[in-house]
C-alpha positions, 0 to 999 in steps of 0.5 A: 179122581178122573176115571176113563178108559182108552181103547182103539176106535171102532166103527161105532165111534165114527160119529163121535170122532167127527163130533169131537173135531167139530167141537174142538178144532176152532180151539187150535186156530188163531182167534181171528181165523175164519170159521167157515174155512175151518168147517171146510177143512174138517168136512174135507179132511176130518169128516166121518168118511175120513175117520172110516178110512183111517180105521181101515188103514194099516198105517194109522191107529185111531184111539179114544178116551172114553168116559162112561162109554162116551168119547171124551178125546181121540188121538191118531197115530201114523205108523212110520216103520215097524219101530216108529210112530207119529202122533198125527191128531189129538183132540180132547173136549175142552171140559175134560182138559179142565178137569185134567188140569186140576 
């Protein structure tokens, strides 16, 4: 049985958030897409600096999935209105996607 916890991300998670994006972003891209361009996109939009801004934003909530205090996944939710939110980003380490599917 999988054992993990979900919580709101904290400033101490910022580097781990960037790491998971760097490790998994390419999985959502076409196989023939340019890895260098992916890296540029990540550095401009999904860096530790960007996650620091998201953590301080009132319009976003960043959630982490943790296994033994290590980040295994993240979700960014954008608050649209008081009663409406939208999933903006979702990243999970490949090894945990495989575990969850069995």
